[in-house]
N, C-alpha and C positions, 0 to 999 in steps of 0.2 A: 305645358304652355299656356293652359288659364290663370295657374298659379303666377305666372310670371308678368301677366296681362293683370291680374289684380296688384300686381308690385307695383307695376309701372303707374296704373291709374290713382291708388294710396298717394304714390308720392309726388303725383302729379298734384293730385287734388292738397297735399300739404304745403305744398309750394305756392299755390292761389289761395291759401287757407290765410285767414285771421291768426293764426295761431292756434285757434280750437281745435280737439280733436277734430277728424274729417268725417262727413257722412258717407256711407257706403255707398261705393257704386255699384251696378247689378252685378258685374261681373265680380266684386269684390265678395257679395252676398252669397256668391256659388262655389266662393274659394274656402278653402278650408280656415276656421274663425282664424287661428292663431296667426294667419296672413296679416291679419290686423291689427294685431296687439302693439301695444306703444306701450314702453317703459314713461315715457313723457306722459304726464295729464296736460288735463286740459287748464291753459294758468288762471281761466276763473274758480278754481279748485286748489289754488296754492296762494300761500300767504308768506310773507316774505318779513321777518323780524330779525334786524341787526345779521349775527351768523346762523340764527335758525332759519330753518324754512320745514313750513307745515302745508300738508297737502290731504285735504280733507276727502278721502277715497270713497266711503261708505258714512252712513250716519253712527255707524257704531266704530269707525275704524280712522285714525288722522296717524298718516304718516309721520314720523318725527325726525328732522336731519340737524346737525350741526357741521358747521365747518370751520373752521378759523381763518381759511381763503375765501368762501362764500361760494365756492365751486362745489355744487350739490351733483349727485348721481341719478341719471335718469334712466339707466340701462334697466331692461326687466330684471326681475329679483325672483329667484324659486317661489317664494309666497305669493306673488303678486306679480304675474307676468304682465297684466293689461292694466294700466292705470288710465287710461284714455278711456274714460266713465261718463257717464251724464253727472255733471255736477248736483251734488246734494243740496238740500238746503239748509245753509248754515248763515252764523252771524260772527261777527269779529268786531271787537273792542281795542282800539290801542290807544293807551294813558300813559305818556312818557316812556317808561321801562317797562310797563305790563301791558300782556297782550292776554286779551281771553277769545276764544273760539266756542261759538255754542252750537251744537246740534240737537234735532229732536232726541239725541240719545245720551251724550255727553256735553262735559264743559271742561275746557281745557284751560288752563292756567299757566302761563310763564312770567317771570319775571327774569329781566337780563339782569344779574349780578356775576361780580369777580370776572371771570374770564367769557360768563354765558353757557359754558358748556352745561347738558341738562344734568342735574342732582336733585335729591332729595326737597332742597331748599328753594329751589326755583323752578319745579317742573313740578302739577298736578293734576290729574285728571278725574272728574269726579263722574259716577255714572248718576242720569237723571230718571227718578222714578224707578229705579231700582235700590231701596235700601238692603242694608245688609238685614239678620235676624233679628235682632236687636233693635231694627228699625233707625239707625245712625246712617248717614249715606254711604255708599261704599265710594273708596277713594285708592287708586293707584298713584305711587311715587316711583322715582329712578329707585332701584334698590329695595324695594320692598320683597321681602321673602315668599317666593310663588310655591307657598306648602299643598296646593293642589294638584301640583307638576309631578305627571307620572315617567318622567326624565325618558319617554320615549320606548321604544320594545326593546325585551330581552334578547329576542330572537329575530334574526330576519333571514327573508327569503336567500339574501347572496350568502352569508354563511358568517359574517362579521359579527362578532361577539365581542361586544366592547374592543379592544384593540389587537385582539388575536384574531387572525381570518383561518378561519376554516373549511369544510365543507360541509352543505346546507343539510340537514336531513331530511330528506324527501318520504 
């Protein structure tokens, strides 16, 4: 019952709000934390640029989306259940086909070219104050090989091993 009340109060707050993430009511603070989760981020954290949408979730994390039709996904994802977070400090600079988004930890540069889809020629993220061992800036681009990826677990508790499903060894 308390969860239902918290949900109704949250919906009411959303309906009356200016589009920002709602503040928690006393009932919502007592409910399970996931009762207030929202896949939709505070609009102040969202940057639209052509068919691209960037959402500044934390100083270290910017969600990047591209949609030919301009319709973006706002449902929670497995990796980020709640996007309704305090908006981190960031700056944006739009100059024609160029966009720069900078937080205290990273700088994203995007240049609309061709169809606008993200590729290594039009999107780059550089870490700020975190140089590589040789002193050069660390920059990521789409398609860059991830040599440190361990490719997940070899054996899982549910018994799945690659494409083969078996019994977990206990």
